[in-house]
C-alpha positions as CSV (number, residue, x, y, z in Angstrom):
1,X,0.0,0.0,0.0
2,X,1.4,3.4,-0.9
3,X,1.7,6.3,1.6
4,X,-1.4,8.0,0.5
5,X,-3.7,5.0,0.9
6,X,-2.0,4.3,4.2
7,X,-2.9,7.7,5.5
8,X,-6.5,7.1,4.9
9,X,-6.9,3.7,6.4
10,X,-5.0,3.8,9.7
11,X,-6.3,4.6,13.2
12,X,-6.8,8.1,14.5
13,X,-3.7,8.1,16.7
14,X,-1.3,7.3,13.8
15,X,-2.8,9.4,11.0
16,X,-1.0,12.6,11.7
17,X,2.3,10.9,12.5
18,X,2.2,9.3,9.1
19,X,1.6,12.6,7.4
20,X,4.8,14.0,8.8
21,X,6.9,10.9,9.2
22,X,7.0,11.6,12.9
23,X,8.4,15.1,12.8
24,X,7.6,18.6,11.6
25,X,10.1,20.8,9.7
26,X,9.7,24.6,9.9
27,X,9.1,26.1,6.5
28,X,11.6,28.9,7.4
29,X,14.3,26.2,7.0
30,X,15.4,26.5,10.7
31,X,15.6,23.5,13.0
32,X,13.6,23.4,16.1
33,X,16.7,24.0,18.2
34,X,17.6,27.1,16.2
35,X,14.1,28.5,16.5
36,X,14.0,27.9,20.3
37,X,17.4,29.6,20.6
38,X,16.1,32.6,18.6
39,X,12.9,32.8,20.7
40,X,14.9,32.7,23.9
41,X,17.2,35.4,22.7
42,X,14.5,37.7,21.4
43,X,12.3,37.2,24.5
44,X,15.2,38.2,26.8
45,X,15.5,41.6,25.0
46,X,11.8,42.5,24.9
47,X,10.2,45.1,27.0
48,X,6.8,44.5,28.7
49,X,5.2,46.8,26.2
50,X,6.7,44.8,23.3
51,X,5.5,41.6,24.8
52,X,1.9,42.9,25.3
53,X,1.9,44.2,21.7
54,X,2.5,40.6,20.5
55,X,-0.6,39.4,22.5
56,X,-2.9,42.1,21.3
57,X,-4.7,42.4,18.0
58,X,-4.3,45.8,16.3
59,X,-6.9,46.6,13.7
60,X,-5.6,49.9,12.2
61,X,-7.9,52.3,10.4
62,X,-6.1,52.1,7.1
63,X,-6.2,48.3,7.2
64,X,-10.0,48.3,7.7
65,X,-10.4,50.9,5.0
66,X,-8.3,48.9,2.6
67,X,-10.2,45.7,3.4
68,X,-13.6,47.0,2.7
69,X,-12.9,49.8,0.2
70,X,-9.9,48.6,-1.8
71,X,-10.4,44.8,-1.5
72,X,-7.3,44.1,0.5
73,X,-6.0,44.1,4.1
74,X,-6.3,41.6,6.9
75,X,-9.0,40.1,9.1
76,X,-6.6,40.2,12.0
77,X,-3.2,41.8,12.6
78,X,-0.4,42.1,15.2
79,X,2.4,44.5,14.2
80,X,6.0,43.6,13.4
81,X,8.8,44.5,15.7
82,X,11.6,45.8,13.4
83,X,14.1,46.3,16.3
84,X,13.9,42.6,17.2
85,X,13.2,41.1,13.8
86,X,9.7,39.9,14.7
87,X,7.4,39.5,11.7
88,X,3.8,40.7,11.8
89,X,0.9,38.3,12.2
90,X,-1.4,38.9,9.2
91,X,-4.6,36.8,9.3
92,X,-7.2,36.1,6.6
93,X,-10.3,34.1,6.8
94,X,-11.2,30.7,5.3
95,X,-12.3,27.9,5.1
96,X,-13.3,27.6,1.4
97,X,-10.6,29.9,0.1
98,X,-8.8,33.2,1.0
99,X,-11.4,35.8,2.1
100,X,-12.9,38.2,1.8
101,X,-12.4,40.5,-1.2
102,X,-9.2,39.2,-2.9
103,X,-10.0,37.5,-6.2
104,X,-9.0,34.1,-5.1
105,X,-9.9,30.5,-5.8
106,X,-13.2,29.6,-4.3
107,X,-13.4,25.9,-3.4
108,X,-16.6,24.0,-2.5
109,X,-17.6,24.5,1.1
110,X,-16.1,22.1,3.7
111,X,-19.3,20.1,3.8
112,X,-18.7,19.2,0.1
113,X,-15.1,18.5,0.7
114,X,-15.9,16.3,3.7
115,X,-18.1,14.3,1.3
116,X,-15.0,13.4,-0.7
117,X,-13.6,11.5,2.3
118,X,-10.2,12.2,0.8
119,X,-7.5,13.6,3.1
120,X,-4.9,13.7,0.3
121,X,-7.2,15.8,-1.9
122,X,-7.9,18.1,1.1
123,X,-4.1,18.5,1.6
124,X,-3.8,19.6,-2.0
125,X,-6.7,22.1,-1.3
126,X,-4.8,23.4,1.7
127,X,-1.6,23.8,-0.2
128,X,-3.4,26.0,-2.8
129,X,-5.1,28.0,-0.1
130,X,-1.8,28.5,1.7
131,X,0.0,29.6,-1.4
132,X,-2.7,32.1,-2.2
133,X,-2.8,33.4,1.4
134,X,1.0,34.1,1.2
135,X,0.7,35.5,-2.3
136,X,-1.7,38.2,-1.2
137,X,0.6,39.1,1.7
138,X,-0.8,37.2,4.8
139,X,0.8,34.5,6.8
140,X,-2.1,32.8,8.6
141,X,-5.4,31.4,7.3
142,X,-8.2,31.0,9.9
143,X,-9.2,27.4,9.2
144,X,-10.0,24.5,9.2
145,X,-13.4,24.8,10.9
146,X,-13.8,21.4,12.6
147,X,-16.9,21.9,14.8
148,X,-19.0,18.8,15.0
149,X,-22.3,19.1,13.0
150,X,-24.3,18.0,16.0
151,X,-27.6,18.9,14.4
152,X,-28.2,19.8,10.7
153,X,-29.9,23.1,11.7
154,X,-26.5,24.4,12.7
155,X,-26.0,27.5,10.6
156,X,-22.3,27.0,9.9
157,X,-22.6,23.3,9.1
158,X,-21.4,24.1,5.6
159,X,-18.0,25.2,7.1
160,X,-17.4,21.9,8.8
161,X,-16.6,18.5,7.2
162,X,-19.4,16.6,9.0
163,X,-20.7,15.0,12.2
164,X,-18.1,12.4,13.1
165,X,-15.0,13.3,15.1
166,X,-12.7,10.8,13.5
167,X,-13.6,11.9,10.0
168,X,-13.4,15.5,11.0
169,X,-9.9,14.9,12.4
170,X,-8.6,13.2,9.3
171,X,-9.9,15.8,7.0
172,X,-8.9,18.7,9.2
173,X,-5.4,17.4,9.6
174,X,-5.2,17.1,5.8
175,X,-6.0,20.8,5.4
176,X,-3.5,21.8,8.2
177,X,-0.7,19.9,6.5
178,X,-1.4,21.5,3.1
179,X,-1.8,25.0,4.5
180,X,1.4,24.8,6.6
181,X,3.5,24.3,3.5
182,X,3.1,28.0,3.2
183,X,1.3,29.7,6.2
184,X,0.0,29.1,9.7
185,X,-3.3,27.2,10.1
186,X,-5.8,27.9,12.8
187,X,-8.3,25.1,13.6
188,X,-11.5,26.5,15.1
189,X,-13.7,26.9,17.2
190,X,-12.3,25.3,20.3
191,X,-14.6,23.9,21.7
192,X,-18.2,22.5,21.7
193,X,-19.3,25.3,19.3
194,X,-22.3,23.9,17.6
195,X,-25.0,26.6,17.7
196,X,-25.0,29.9,15.8
197,X,-27.8,32.2,17.1
198,X,-26.8,31.7,20.8
199,X,-23.1,31.3,20.3
200,X,-22.2,34.6,22.1
201,X,-23.9,33.7,25.4
202,X,-24.8,30.0,25.6
203,X,-23.2,27.8,28.3
204,X,-22.9,24.2,27.0
205,X,-23.0,21.7,29.8
206,X,-21.3,18.4,28.8
207,X,-19.8,15.6,30.8
208,X,-16.1,14.8,30.6
209,X,-16.5,11.6,28.7
210,X,-18.6,13.2,26.0
211,X,-16.3,16.2,25.8
212,X,-13.3,13.9,25.4
213,X,-14.7,11.4,23.0
214,X,-17.0,13.5,20.8
215,X,-16.0,17.2,20.9
216,X,-12.2,17.1,21.2
217,X,-10.6,14.2,19.3
218,X,-10.5,16.1,15.9
219,X,-8.8,19.1,17.6
220,X,-6.2,16.7,19.0
221,X,-5.5,15.3,15.5
222,X,-5.0,18.7,14.1
223,X,-2.6,19.5,17.0
224,X,-0.7,16.3,16.2
225,X,-0.5,17.5,12.5
226,X,1.4,20.5,13.8
227,X,-1.2,23.2,13.8
228,X,0.4,26.5,14.6
229,X,-2.5,28.0,16.4
230,X,-6.0,27.2,17.8
231,X,-9.0,29.6,17.9
232,X,-11.1,29.6,21.0
233,X,-14.9,29.7,20.7
234,X,-17.5,32.3,21.8
235,X,-19.5,30.0,23.9
236,X,-19.0,28.8,27.5
237,X,-18.3,25.2,28.3
238,X,-19.4,24.0,31.8
239,X,-19.6,27.5,33.1
240,X,-16.4,29.0,31.7
241,X,-16.0,31.1,28.5
242,X,-13.8,29.1,26.1
243,X,-11.2,31.9,26.1
244,X,-11.1,31.7,29.9
245,X,-11.4,28.0,30.2
246,X,-8.3,26.7,32.0
247,X,-9.4,23.1,31.6
248,X,-9.7,23.4,27.8
249,X,-6.6,25.6,27.3
250,X,-4.1,24.6,29.9
251,X,-5.1,21.2,31.2
252,X,-5.9,19.5,27.9
253,X,-4.6,21.5,25.0
254,X,-1.3,22.7,26.3
255,X,-0.8,20.1,29.0
256,X,-2.0,16.7,27.9
257,X,-1.6,17.3,24.2
258,X,1.7,19.2,24.4
259,X,0.5,21.9,22.0
260,X,3.4,24.2,21.4
261,X,1.5,26.8,19.3
262,X,-0.6,29.8,20.4
263,X,-4.3,30.3,21.2
264,X,-6.1,33.2,19.6
265,X,-9.5,34.4,20.5
266,X,-12.5,34.5,18.2
267,X,-13.1,37.9,16.7
268,X,-14.9,40.5,19.0
269,X,-16.7,39.6,22.3
270,X,-14.8,36.4,22.8
271,X,-13.0,37.7,25.9
272,X,-14.6,39.2,29.0
273,X,-11.9,39.4,31.6
274,X,-8.2,40.3,31.4
275,X,-6.9,38.2,34.2
276,X,-9.1,35.1,33.6
277,X,-8.1,35.0,29.9
278,X,-4.4,35.5,30.5
279,X,-4.2,33.0,33.3
280,X,-6.3,30.4,31.4
281,X,-3.8,30.5,28.5
282,X,-5.4,32.7,25.9
283,X,-2.3,34.0,24.1
284,X,-3.7,36.6,21.6
285,X,-6.9,38.7,21.8
286,X,-8.3,39.5,18.4
287,X,-9.0,41.7,16.6
288,X,-8.3,44.6,19.0
289,X,-7.3,44.8,22.7
290,X,-10.6,45.2,24.6
291,X,-9.1,43.4,27.6
292,X,-5.4,42.9,26.6
293,X,-3.2,45.9,25.5
294,X,-3.1,48.5,28.2
295,X,-5.4,46.5,30.5
296,X,-3.1,43.5,30.4
297,X,0.0,45.7,31.1
298,X,-1.7,47.3,34.1
299,X,-2.6,43.8,35.4
300,X,1.0,42.8,35.2
301,X,2.3,45.9,36.8
302,X,-0.3,45.5,39.6
303,X,0.8,41.9,40.2
304,X,-2.5,40.4,39.2
305,X,-1.0,38.6,36.2
306,X,2.5,37.3,36.5
307,X,5.1,38.1,33.8
308,X,5.8,34.4,33.6
309,X,2.3,34.0,32.1
310,X,3.2,36.7,29.6
311,X,6.5,35.2,28.7
312,X,4.9,31.8,28.1
313,X,2.4,33.3,25.7
314,X,4.9,35.4,23.8
315,X,7.2,32.3,23.6
316,X,4.4,30.4,21.8
317,X,3.7,33.4,19.5
318,X,7.4,33.9,18.6
319,X,7.9,30.2,18.0
320,X,5.3,30.0,15.3
321,X,6.1,33.4,13.8
322,X,9.7,32.3,13.4
323,X,8.7,28.9,12.0
324,X,6.8,30.6,9.3
325,X,9.1,33.5,8.7
326,X,9.7,33.3,5.0
327,X,10.1,35.7,2.1
328,X,6.7,36.5,0.5
329,X,8.6,37.7,-2.6
330,X,8.8,34.1,-3.7
331,X,5.0,33.9,-4.2
332,X,3.5,35.0,-7.5
333,X,0.3,37.0,-7.2
334,X,-0.5,36.0,-10.8
335,X,-0.9,32.4,-9.7
336,X,-3.9,33.3,-7.5
337,X,-6.9,31.6,-9.1
338,X,-4.8,30.4,-11.9
339,X,-5.9,27.6,-14.2
340,X,-4.2,24.9,-12.1
341,X,-5.9,26.1,-8.9
342,X,-9.4,26.4,-10.5
343,X,-9.0,22.9,-12.0
344,X,-8.5,21.6,-8.5
345,X,-11.6,23.4,-7.4
346,X,-13.5,21.6,-10.1
347,X,-12.0,18.3,-9.2
348,X,-13.0,18.7,-5.6
349,X,-16.6,19.7,-6.6
350,X,-16.9,16.6,-8.8
351,X,-15.7,14.3,-6.0
352,X,-17.9,16.0,-3.3
353,X,-21.2,15.6,-5.2
354,X,-23.3,12.8,-3.7
355,X,-25.7,10.8,-5.9
356,X,-28.6,10.1,-3.5
357,X,-31.0,8.4,-5.9
358,X,-30.8,7.0,-9.4
359,X,-33.8,4.9,-10.4
360,X,-34.4,3.6,-13.9
361,X,-30.9,4.7,-15.1
362,X,-32.1,8.4,-15.1
363,X,-28.4,9.3,-14.9
364,X,-26.1,9.8,-16.6
365,X,-27.5,11.7,-19.5
366,X,-26.4,10.4,-22.9
367,X,-25.7,13.3,-25.3
368,X,-26.3,11.0,-28.3
369,X,-29.8,10.1,-27.1
370,X,-31.1,13.1,-25.1
371,X,-32.1,15.8,-27.6
372,X,-33.8,18.3,-25.3
373,X,-33.1,19.1,-21.6
374,X,-35.4,21.5,-19.6
375,X,-33.6,23.2,-16.7
376,X,-35.8,24.9,-14.2
377,X,-35.4,26.8,-10.9
378,X,-34.0,30.2,-9.8
379,X,-30.8,28.7,-8.5
380,X,-30.0,27.1,-11.8
381,X,-28.8,30.4,-13.2
382,X,-27.0,31.6,-10.0
383,X,-23.5,30.8,-8.8
384,X,-24.5,29.8,-5.3
385,X,-21.2,29.4,-3.5
386,X,-22.1,29.7,0.2
387,X,-22.3,32.0,3.2
388,X,-21.4,35.7,3.1
389,X,-20.1,35.7,6.7
390,X,-16.5,35.1,7.7
391,X,-16.2,32.3,5.2
392,X,-16.9,34.7,2.3
393,X,-14.7,34.3,-0.7
394,X,-14.8,36.5,-3.9
395,X,-13.6,34.5,-6.9
396,X,-12.8,36.2,-10.2
397,X,-15.7,34.2,-11.7
398,X,-18.2,31.5,-10.7
399,X,-20.0,29.0,-13.0
400,X,-23.7,28.5,-12.4
401,X,-25.3,25.1,-13.1
402,X,-27.2,26.3,-16.2
403,X,-23.9,27.6,-17.7
404,X,-22.2,24.3,-17.0
405,X,-25.0,22.2,-18.4
406,X,-25.2,24.3,-21.6
407,X,-21.4,24.1,-22.1
408,X,-21.3,20.3,-21.6
409,X,-24.4,19.7,-23.7
410,X,-22.6,21.4,-26.6
411,X,-24.3,21.5,-30.0
412,X,-25.9,18.1,-29.6
413,X,-28.5,18.9,-27.0
414,X,-30.9,21.8,-26.8
415,X,-31.1,23.2,-23.3
416,X,-34.2,25.2,-22.4
417,X,-34.4,27.2,-19.2
418,X,-37.3,28.5,-17.1
419,X,-36.9,30.3,-13.8
420,X,-39.8,28.3,-12.4
421,X,-41.9,31.0,-10.9
422,X,-44.8,30.2,-13.2
423,X,-45.7,26.5,-12.8
424,X,-47.7,26.4,-16.0
425,X,-44.6,27.5,-18.0
426,X,-42.4,25.1,-16.1
427,X,-44.8,22.2,-16.8
428,X,-44.9,23.1,-20.5
429,X,-41.1,23.0,-21.1
430,X,-40.8,19.9,-18.9
431,X,-43.4,18.0,-20.9
432,X,-41.6,18.8,-24.2
433,X,-38.1,17.7,-23.0
434,X,-36.4,14.3,-22.9
435,X,-35.3,15.1,-19.4
436,X,-35.9,17.9,-16.9
437,X,-33.4,19.1,-14.3
438,X,-34.6,21.1,-11.2
439,X,-32.0,23.1,-9.3
440,X,-33.3,23.8,-5.8
441,X,-31.9,24.4,-2.4
442,X,-30.7,27.0,0.1
443,X,-28.6,30.2,0.1
444,X,-26.7,32.4,2.5
445,X,-30.1,33.9,3.5
446,X,-31.2,30.5,4.9
447,X,-28.1,29.4,6.7
448,X,-24.7,30.8,7.7
449,X,-22.8,32.6,10.4
450,X,-25.2,33.7,13.1
451,X,-28.2,32.1,11.3
452,X,-29.4,28.6,12.2
453,X,-32.0,26.9,10.1
454,X,-35.6,26.8,11.3
455,X,-36.5,23.7,9.4
456,X,-34.8,21.2,7.1
457,X,-37.2,21.3,4.1
458,X,-36.8,23.1,0.8
459,X,-38.8,26.3,0.4
460,X,-42.4,25.5,-0.4
461,X,-42.1,27.0,-3.9
462,X,-39.2,24.6,-4.7
463,X,-41.2,21.6,-3.5
464,X,-44.2,22.7,-5.6
465,X,-41.9,23.1,-8.6
466,X,-40.4,19.7,-8.2
467,X,-43.8,18.0,-7.9
468,X,-45.2,19.9,-10.9
469,X,-42.4,19.1,-13.4
470,X,-42.1,15.5,-12.1
471,X,-45.8,15.0,-13.1
472,X,-44.9,16.1,-16.7
473,X,-41.6,14.3,-17.2
474,X,-40.7,10.9,-15.7
475,X,-37.0,11.6,-16.1
476,X,-36.9,14.4,-13.5
477,X,-33.5,15.0,-11.9
478,X,-33.2,17.2,-8.8
479,X,-29.9,19.0,-7.9
480,X,-29.8,20.2,-4.3
481,X,-27.6,23.0,-3.1
482,X,-27.0,23.6,0.6
483,X,-24.7,23.1,3.5
484,X,-26.3,20.3,5.5
485,X,-29.2,17.8,5.4
486,X,-32.3,18.6,3.5
487,X,-35.5,16.7,4.2
488,X,-37.4,15.5,1.1
489,X,-40.1,13.0,2.0
490,X,-42.9,14.9,0.4
491,X,-41.3,14.6,-3.1
492,X,-38.4,12.1,-2.9
493,X,-40.5,9.2,-4.3
494,X,-41.8,11.3,-7.2
495,X,-38.4,11.8,-8.9
496,X,-35.9,9.1,-10.2
497,X,-32.7,11.0,-9.5
498,X,-31.3,13.3,-6.8
499,X,-27.8,14.8,-6.6
500,X,-26.6,16.7,-3.5
501,X,-24.2,19.3,-4.9
502,X,-23.7,21.4,-1.7
503,X,-22.3,24.9,-2.3
504,X,-19.9,23.7,-4.9
505,X,-17.6,26.7,-5.4
506,X,-16.5,28.7,-8.4
507,X,-16.4,25.6,-10.7
508,X,-19.5,24.1,-9.3
509,X,-21.6,24.5,-12.5
510,X,-19.0,22.7,-14.6
511,X,-18.6,19.9,-12.0
512,X,-22.4,19.3,-11.8
513,X,-22.6,19.1,-15.6
514,X,-19.6,16.7,-15.6
515,X,-21.5,14.3,-13.3
516,X,-24.9,14.7,-15.1
517,X,-23.5,13.7,-18.4
518,X,-21.3,10.9,-17.1
519,X,-18.0,12.5,-17.8
520,X,-17.3,12.0,-14.1
521,X,-18.7,9.0,-12.1
522,X,-19.9,10.4,-8.8
523,X,-18.0,9.1,-5.7
524,X,-19.0,11.4,-2.9
525,X,-20.6,10.0,0.3
526,X,-22.5,11.8,3.0
527,X,-20.5,12.8,6.1
528,X,-23.8,13.6,7.9
529,X,-27.1,11.7,8.3
530,X,-30.0,12.9,6.3
531,X,-33.1,12.4,8.5
532,X,-36.6,11.9,7.1
533,X,-37.9,14.8,9.2
534,X,-37.0,17.0,12.2
535,X,-39.2,14.7,14.3
536,X,-36.4,12.1,14.2
537,X,-33.9,14.4,15.9
538,X,-33.5,16.0,19.3
539,X,-34.2,19.7,19.7
540,X,-31.8,22.2,18.4
541,X,-32.1,24.8,21.2
542,X,-30.6,28.0,19.9
543,X,-32.3,30.4,22.4
544,X,-31.5,29.1,25.9
545,X,-28.6,30.5,27.9
546,X,-27.8,27.0,29.1
547,X,-28.0,23.7,27.1
548,X,-27.0,20.2,27.8
549,X,-25.3,17.9,25.3
550,X,-25.4,14.2,25.8
551,X,-23.2,11.6,24.1
552,X,-25.3,10.8,21.1
553,X,-25.9,12.6,17.8
554,X,-25.8,11.8,14.1
555,X,-25.5,8.1,13.0
556,X,-24.7,7.0,16.6
557,X,-28.0,8.6,17.7
558,X,-30.0,6.9,14.9
559,X,-28.3,3.5,15.7
560,X,-29.1,3.8,19.4
561,X,-32.7,4.8,18.8
562,X,-33.3,2.3,16.0
563,X,-34.3,5.0,13.6
564,X,-34.2,4.7,9.8
565,X,-33.0,7.9,8.2
566,X,-33.7,9.0,4.6
567,X,-30.0,8.5,3.8
568,X,-27.4,7.0,6.1
569,X,-24.1,8.4,7.1
570,X,-21.5,7.3,4.6
571,X,-24.1,6.8,1.9
572,X,-23.6,7.6,-1.8
573,X,-24.4,5.9,-5.1
574,X,-22.3,5.5,-8.2
575,X,-22.9,4.9,-11.9
576,X,-21.3,1.5,-11.3
577,X,-21.7,-1.2,-8.6
578,X,-19.2,-2.6,-6.1
579,X,-19.1,-5.9,-4.3
580,X,-17.5,-6.3,-0.9
581,X,-16.2,-9.7,0.1
582,X,-13.5,-11.7,2.0
583,X,-13.3,-9.6,5.1
584,X,-10.4,-11.0,7.1
585,X,-8.4,-10.2,10.3
586,X,-4.8,-11.2,10.7
587,X,-5.5,-12.3,14.2
588,X,-8.5,-12.9,16.5
589,X,-6.8,-11.7,19.7
590,X,-4.3,-9.0,20.6
591,X,-2.9,-7.3,23.7
592,X,-3.5,-3.6,24.5
593,X,-0.1,-2.7,22.9
594,X,-0.7,-4.8,19.8
595,X,-2.5,-4.1,16.6
596,X,-5.0,-5.8,14.3
597,X,-4.8,-5.8,10.5
598,X,-8.2,-5.8,8.7
599,X,-8.4,-6.5,4.9
600,X,-11.4,-6.5,2.6
601,X,-11.7,-7.1,-1.2
602,X,-13.8,-4.8,-3.3
603,X,-14.7,-5.5,-6.9
604,X,-16.2,-3.2,-9.5
605,X,-19.0,-5.4,-10.9
606,X,-20.4,-2.6,-13.2
607,X,-19.5,-1.3,-16.6
608,X,-17.7,2.0,-15.8
609,X,-14.6,2.9,-13.8
610,X,-15.2,4.5,-10.5
611,X,-13.9,5.3,-7.0
612,X,-15.3,3.7,-3.9
613,X,-15.0,5.0,-0.4
614,X,-14.6,2.0,2.0
615,X,-15.5,2.5,5.6
616,X,-14.5,0.7,8.8
617,X,-16.6,0.8,12.0
618,X,-16.1,-0.8,15.4
619,X,-18.7,-2.1,17.8
620,X,-18.3,-3.2,21.4
621,X,-19.5,-6.4,23.0
622,X,-19.9,-6.6,26.7
623,X,-18.6,-3.0,27.5
624,X,-19.0,-1.9,31.1
625,X,-20.2,1.6,29.8
626,X,-22.8,2.8,27.4
627,X,-21.1,2.7,24.0
628,X,-22.4,3.3,20.4
629,X,-23.6,0.4,18.2
630,X,-20.6,1.3,16.1
631,X,-18.0,4.0,15.6
632,X,-16.1,5.1,12.5
633,X,-12.5,4.2,12.9
634,X,-11.1,4.2,9.3
635,X,-11.8,4.9,5.7
636,X,-10.1,4.7,2.4
637,X,-10.7,5.2,-1.3
638,X,-10.2,2.7,-4.1
639,X,-10.1,3.5,-7.8
640,X,-11.5,0.5,-9.7
641,X,-11.8,-0.4,-13.4
642,X,-14.8,-2.6,-14.5
643,X,-14.2,-6.1,-13.3
644,X,-11.2,-5.1,-11.2
645,X,-10.7,-6.3,-7.6
646,X,-8.5,-4.5,-5.1
647,X,-7.7,-5.2,-1.5
648,X,-7.9,-2.4,1.1
649,X,-6.0,-2.8,4.4
650,X,-6.8,-1.1,7.7
651,X,-4.7,-1.1,10.8
652,X,-6.4,-0.9,14.2
653,X,-4.6,-0.2,17.5
654,X,-6.5,-1.0,20.7
655,X,-5.7,2.5,22.0
656,X,-7.9,3.9,19.2
657,X,-10.8,1.9,20.8
658,X,-10.5,3.2,24.3
659,X,-13.2,5.1,26.2
660,X,-12.6,8.0,28.7
661,X,-13.0,6.7,32.2
662,X,-14.4,9.7,34.2
663,X,-13.7,8.1,37.6
664,X,-10.0,7.5,36.7
665,X,-9.6,10.6,34.7
666,X,-7.9,8.5,32.0
667,X,-8.4,6.6,28.8
668,X,-9.2,2.9,29.3
669,X,-8.9,0.0,26.8
670,X,-11.4,-2.7,27.7
671,X,-10.7,-6.4,27.7
672,X,-13.7,-7.3,25.6
673,X,-14.7,-8.5,22.2
674,X,-14.8,-5.9,19.4
675,X,-16.9,-6.2,16.3
676,X,-15.3,-5.1,13.0
677,X,-17.7,-3.7,10.4
678,X,-16.6,-2.9,6.8
679,X,-18.7,-1.6,4.0
680,X,-19.9,1.2,1.7
681,X,-21.9,3.1,4.4
682,X,-23.0,3.0,8.1
683,X,-26.1,1.1,7.2
684,X,-26.0,-2.2,9.1
685,X,-27.3,-4.3,6.3
686,X,-24.5,-3.1,4.0
687,X,-21.7,-4.2,6.3
688,X,-19.5,-7.3,6.5
689,X,-18.5,-8.2,10.0
690,X,-16.0,-10.1,12.1
691,X,-14.8,-10.0,15.7
692,X,-11.6,-9.9,17.7
693,X,-10.7,-9.7,21.4
694,X,-8.4,-7.5,23.4
695,X,-6.9,-9.1,26.4
696,X,-3.8,-8.3,28.5
697,X,-0.9,-6.1,27.6
């Protein structure tokens, strides 16, 4: 197995070590020892004012004016210190490209990229984002966003990869690795940040086991990948603001995980007290010093904050600044949104599209047989690329679905468009076409930063449009745009084909057309459950000042409750078919320091080549604690020609199967029997299974 496949099939604890070969080299070319010596020397010569300056965001008027009026500037900024050779910290927003107003490559949103289940591809995306960040003059991109999509109503679900902490960690670590070939990464929002409308004031109460197993593992994986910084969240966790939370910042992040980077606050209103934030381990307040700056200096002079706390924070800041202290002159501004970068955006969009339904071979469309295609829906003629909040990206162009379809149809197929406001007109063109494509979904007005969704349905006018044209044409294909699950029970059975395209970026229209016409075989799979209705889910309380999170959400919740969703976690169809067989383990028993090798054979039994995402889950027999029916513990992608069989190998370490024992305050590996499940989705009937035992050392 090559390195790339290995990265995507091993256990959580080893993923990031494999990415780096066990060590991280500073892109400045300096060794760790040289950097530490430089930090020590510079710190010894800094005044208190200079130290405080490094810890305090400084949004200058000309930067703000440039950002909003001239289309350049920084989201966040701390000044350089020329006397001591300290570079400035210049932050820009992500996570689907370099924001806000630079003309940069706009990738599909993270929800779409999560549906690729491809960490290597995400690393390539990160490398492009990192290059473009450096090319426009910044040295830090504020991503990845790796908050768990606990509920699909979460407004910023589009900015995250999905609902599973292991999957989030692998994908997030991939982006960190790619970004940090050029700039500092900043995984966010640490931690338990899963509601938008109450994010500024909500206190999330969560027990220690749930915190450790559900809401923190993906952050740890990004730390192990070498993340230069971490952004604290707006919300409270167990009574303490995240930026004041000693347990999160000092005990876990900097203590147990040995994180050597710096912690930066979220932007505005994420700090409420100078002393609490400094003592808890918040290293930089952004974007301006409401509580740091002169207030922090006074607290030090008054003896309320020790200078050792200041020195520790500044050490962390200098360490990362020096690691990423490289010449920006080597970066070509002309390569921003160049053909190579936009081609990658198209590839990602292609691989993130999920084929949810395809009855009666409705797809792909054959250009030699389909003479007329009707395209309907307001969104068909719009480049719908995602939220306009902090994830906003302004590409030099963006391709709408209609444009892509017309281009791919060429001169062989007539494409007729109707906006869909008049149902009679839409019915008429649908009845006269060989196939009808409805483009429907959500926009930034429905979901985004500060804006949770009220329901999971399409707009009523979209549902009426789908039903109307489906009555006129039996080959009705629905393309959905959005950032999370969409419920569709009122119309799902009336159409033969459904594609989830997400917010698919600047090349989205071309990618959608590539899949529709079969130039690309869809391979995306859902990284969140699509429920049948809101009634299947727990309440998404975005109004209360205090909420409680229990252990279960997503596919684990559906498994525990015995619920059948509309579409399972990990689900996605293809234009070919795959057969799974010959699941085998290299041993049936191992000690806690051992490992288990799992192999499965996958065959393409269809007529076209494709890529299949293979998933590994683990169940627990006889556990002393409440555990999920199964947990995702590995995944990999196989490219298969028709008739070809390939073997995928997973490696499991018992440490990856541990639970957090609250009474002992430690991770515990149980001496029990574990069930291995391997298959194309989390659906129980799709999975092959076997068992092994862990016993002794």
